[in-house]
N, C-alpha and C positions, 0 to 999 in steps of 0.2 A: 471918424470914429476908429479907434483901436483898442484891442483887448489888453487888459492889463497883462503883465509879464508872468504874474503869479498863476493866472488862469491858463496861460499857454503851457507852463511847466506841469500843471496838474493834468492836462490833456495829453501830454507826452510821457506820463510817468509809467504806463505799462511796460514790463520787461519781455513779455511773450508776444504779444500782437502789436502791430503798428497801428495807431490811432491817428485819425485824420479828422479834422473839423474845417469848418467853413461857416462865416458869418457873412450874409450879404445885407447891405443897407437898403434904404427905402426905394432907392433907384436902381437897385441891382448891382450896386458897386461893391467890391471886396472889402470887406472891413478888417478881416483877419482869417488867417488859415490857408488851406490849400486852394490855390486858383482853379486847378483843373479837376476839382471834385464834381461828379456828375450831378445835375439839377434834377429834382422830380419834375414830372409833367404838371403843368398849370392846374389841370384838373385835380391832380392828386394833393396839392397843397391843403394841409389840415387847417381847420379852425384854430384860432389862438388858443393856447393852453392845452391842445390835444397833440399828444406825441404819436406820430406814425412811424412804422418800420418797413425796410424794404431791403431787398438783396441787389447789389450791383457790383460793377467792376471798375476798379480804379487802378491804372498803370499796370495791368495785367494780373491784379489780385483781386480775389473774390472778397467782397466787403459786405458787413451788415451795418445799414445806415439807419440812425434814428434822427428823426427831424420834426421840426416844428415851426410856428411863426409865433412871433412876439410883437404885439402891439406897442410902439412907442409913441409918445406925444408928438404932435407936430411941430418940428424944428426949423422947417424951412421958411425962408422970409416970405411974408404975405399969408402964410397959412394960420389958420385958426389954432391958437395955443391948446384948445381943447380937443382937437382932432387927433386921430391916431393914424400911423403909417405902418403896415406889416413889415417886419423883418424877418428873414429867413435864416434859422440856425439848424446847421446839420453836423452830427457827429458820427463818425464810422470807425470800424475797427476791422482788421483781418480776422480769418476764421481759425488761426492756428490754435488758440486756446479752445475753441469749440471742438476742433478735431481731436486735441489732446484729451478733452474731456470724455468725448465718445469712446477713445481708445481706452481710457481708463475704466469706463464703464463695461466696455466689452471684456477686458482682462479680469476685472474684479467680480462681474457679475454673470455675464453672459457665457463667458469661457467656461468657468466652473459649472454652470448649468449645463452647458453642452457636453462636458466630460461626464457629468452624471446621467445625462440621457444616453450617451453613447454606452456607457457602462450597463446602464439598466437593460439597454436593447440587446447588447452583447450576451449578458446573463440569461435574459429571457430566450435568446436564440440558441444559446449553447445548452440550456437546462436538459433538453432530450439527450444530448450526447453525453452529458455527465450522469443522467441517470442510467443509460445504457452501459457506461463505464462502470458505475457502481453495482449494476446487476451482474457484470461478468466477474469483476473482482470478488463479489460476495458469494459466488457460486462454490459448492463443494466439488471435489475432484470428480465424483461420481454422478455428477449432474450434466447429463449430455441432452437435456430438453432444449428445443429451439427457441431463440431469442424471438421476442414479440416484434416482428417486423413492421406491423401497422404503427406502433408507437416511435418508430424511429424517424428521424428527419428525412425528407424525400431525397436529399442529396446522398445520403449514405444508406439508403434502402438497398440498393444493389450489393453493397458490401455485407449488411446483415444477411441477405438472402444466401450469399456465397458462404458466409460464416455457418449458417445452418445447414447447408449443404455438407460442409466439412464435418461438423458435428454428427450428422447421420452417418457418414462414411466411416468416422472414427468409431461409433457405436458398433458398427457392422463389423470392424476390424477387431474389436475387443471380444465380440461374440465368437468370432472364428478363433481367437486365442484361447478363450476359455475352453471351447470345444476340443482345441488341439491339445490343451494340457491334460483334460480329462481323458482323451484318447490315448496320449502317450503314457500317463500313468498306469492305464490297463494294459496297453501293448508291451510295456517295458517291465513292469514288476511282475507280471504273471510268468514270463519265460524264466525270469532270475529265481523266482520262489521254486519253480519246477526244476531248475537245475541244481539249486541247493538240495531239494529233497531227494533227487536221484544220487546225488553225491553221498548225502547221509546214508540212504539205503545201500549203497555200493560198499560203504566202510564197514558195515555188518557183515560183509562177506569175508570168507577165508582168503585173504590176498597177501601180498608180500608186503614187507615194510615199506619199500620204495612207492608202491602204488598206494598204500594206506596214506603215506605223505602226501602224494599228489592229490587224493580225493580230499583230504582235510584242507589242502590248499584252496581246491576248487570250491568247497563249501564256504571256507572264510571269504574268498574273494567274491563269491556271489552274494554273500551276506552284505559285504561292504559295498558292493555295486547296487544293491536293492536300496540300501540306506542313501548313498549318494543320489540316486535317482529321486527317492523321497524328498531328500533336501533340495534338490533343484526345482522339483516341481513346487515345493513350499515357496522357496525363494521367488519363483515366476509369480505365484499368486500374491505374494507379500508385495512385490514391485508393481504389480498390477492393482493399484488402490482400489480402482472402481470395482474390480472383480471381488475384492475381499473386504470392502468396507460395508458390510451388513451389521451394524451394531445393534446391541441389546443389553438388557440387565445381566450382569455377570457377577455371581457371587464368588470373590476371588479366593476366599479360605477354602471353599469346597473344591474349586477347580485346582488349587496348588495341592491339597490333600490327595486327590485322585491321581495327580501327575506324579507325586512323590510315590505313591503305591505301585505304578506302572514300574518304577526303576528299582524297586527294592531287590529284586532277584539279581539284577546286573550288578548292584552295589555288594550284595552278599557273596557273589561270585569272586569278588576281589577283596573280600573280607574288610569291607569298608563299613563304617557307622553312618548310615544316611538318616538323618534326623529332620523334624519338621516342628516349627513353632508357628503360633498364630495367636492374635487377640482374642479376649473373651466375648467378642461381639462380631456379627458378619461385616464383611467389607464389600460392598457393592460398588462397581464401577460400571462404565458404559464401554462396551468393546465387542469384538467378535471373538466368540468363545473358542472357535476352532484355532484361531491365530495365536491367541494367548496361550492356549495349551501347548501349541506346537513351540513357542516361544520358550516357555519353561521347560519343556522336554529337552530342547537343545542346551540350555543352560546345565541342566543336570547331566545330561550325556557328556557334555565337555568337561564338566568337573569330574565325573568317573574316568573319562579316558585319560585326564592329565594329572591325576592324583595318585601317588604311588599306593600299592597294596597295604592295606590297614590303616589307611587315612580317615578323615572325617569330613562329612559333607553335610551342611545344614541349609534347609530351604525355610525361609521366613518371610511371613507377611506380616507387616507392623504399620502403624501410624505414628505422626510425630506427636509428642506431648503437648506442644504449644499449638500445634495447627493439626487437629483431627482430619482435615479435607485433604492432607497429603498422604498418599498411600505409597509404601515401599515394598516391592517384591524383590527379595535378596536370595542369592545363592552363594554361600562362602565355602571354601574348601582348604584342605591343609596341604596343596601341591607346592609347586615350585614358584607360582606367582607369575605375574606378567610384568617385565621391565617397564618403566615409565616411557622409555622411547619407542616402545612397540605398541603401546596401547591404542594409539590413533590408527594403526594399520591392521590389527588384528580383527577388526570389524570389516575389513575388504574381503571380498571373495577370494577363496582359494590361497589366502596368505597364511603361512605357517612360520612360526619362529625357528630359525636355523638352530640345528641341534638339539631340539626338542624331540624327545621320544613320544609316541603315540600313533595310533592309527587313524586319526580324524581326517577329514577331507578339506578343511579350511573353510567350510561353509556355516559352521555353527553359529558363530557370532555375527556373521553377515546377516543370517536370517533374524537373529535376534535384533539387530540393528534396524532392519527393514520394518519389522512388526512393530517395534517400538515407536519408529517414526510414523507409521500409519496411524497409531493411536495417539500420537501428540505427546508420547512420554520421553522423559529424559533417561538417558543410558550412561551409567557411570561405572568405570572399572577402577577398583581401588585395591589396596593392600589388606589382607587379613593376617594381622601379626598374631601368631598362636604360640610363639616361644620367644623369650627374651634373650637367652644365652645358650648356644648361639642364635642370633636373631634370625628367624624364618618368617617369610611373608607369603602365605597363600593367596589366593584371588578372592575378592569380594566384587561381585556383579550386582549392581542396584539398579532396578526400574522403578522410576518415580511417576505416578500418575496422580491427577487431580480427581478427588471423591466427587461424585455428582448426586449422591443420595444420601439421606441423612442416616445416623447411626441408629440401630433398633436392637432390641434384645434377641439373642439367639434363641430358637425354639428349643 
């Protein structure tokens, strides 16, 4: 008995796995297929019509075998034609296709699932670190309270403890600095004021012209020194953001009006027209009233010092027509102006434009810059063109801040 050739071709058609088959006749003779294919145990042979499966090895290859028995009519001489004889049929294939299918399942299902699980685990594990990072980034500059060490992951708890210790020492150092600034203000301004007073008293006496000039110089120098000390202390407080950032509601028009009033006498002494303009409604912002007053005073002082006698200075509080939440505090003068190339440098401490007359210390605009930055304001220095022919360009300094309170009627 031999298998048809078409059946052989069908069994050999797989391109991935190697397929083996074996058909044994009624006497155990090989009818077709692979002679060395392993046989099942006699006890494992299934009943006719039932297909069994087993794993086995053929020629060093792991194979999966499907086998069954088929009853054929008795064909041997002397046998009853109605009797049947069992024929064993086995078909096996290597496991390459199965391994490839397992790999495809791992790549297509298990691997993405594993990546998702790893990502989820890392996200849960890093969540406390991200919360700690957000807490540190979202802090105000003046917030020196310790971090919550009990909520930090155990592996970075020592780092959080060290950081809290640093915050404590930093707070102590800032307290020492604030105390030093207060002591320095008292210790330096008092002797300078006394020196000026003694010089002015001496000038009232009958002295020679040379001594009179010396006394006037002493009085002027002591006044300048007192002003310089005051500016240095203000600059130190402005740079120490945590010491100066005590914000409250500030009515800007009232503050500007009072600041202008403080400088009326100085403007009149130079025969200047010091004016003030404000909107018909109050303008409330969030800020430090002392620092804002000092910022405006420095702008007016600068304008008076660098504007020729007989000039005009205007202080203005205004809002944008199309955006009432934008508040502008402006000081414009009819002085010589600030060249474009110098505008980025005049806000540096002690910087003065070469060849420019005036007895300033070079700290006024540096203080303005620091206080504006402390409040989150924008500082702009522009031209104030007040004459076309010949074209003269004074200075317009603008501080822009966002209003945080709604407009209401003036009382």
